[in-house]
C-alpha positions, 0 to 999 in steps of 0.5 A: 912333135910331142908324144901324143901320149904325154899331152893327150888325157888317157881317153884322148890318147886311146881315141887318137890311136883309134883314129890312126888305126882307122887311117890305117885300116882304110887304106888298107881296104882301099889298097886291096880294092883297087881293082873292084874300085878301078882306081888308075883304070882311066890313068896311072896317076890316081894309082900313082897318088895312092900308093904316094898316100900309102907310102908317106903315111906309112913313113909318118905312122912312127912319128904320130904314134911317138913323137919325134923327140920334142919334150912337152914342159 
């Protein structure tokens, strides 16, 4: 993946970073309100799925922020 800063306009990059932050904040909010939302109360799968999503997003976030080293030419 290209470094988004290298291929997006300055405004586009700012918007991109805002979207990443919104996803991060949304997942954090849901994680902190799991009890209120009764996520996983019916079966544990919902909670497991949420933790999988959070983990995968956190693993992917550094690549989404700076790319994986592929160069834009």
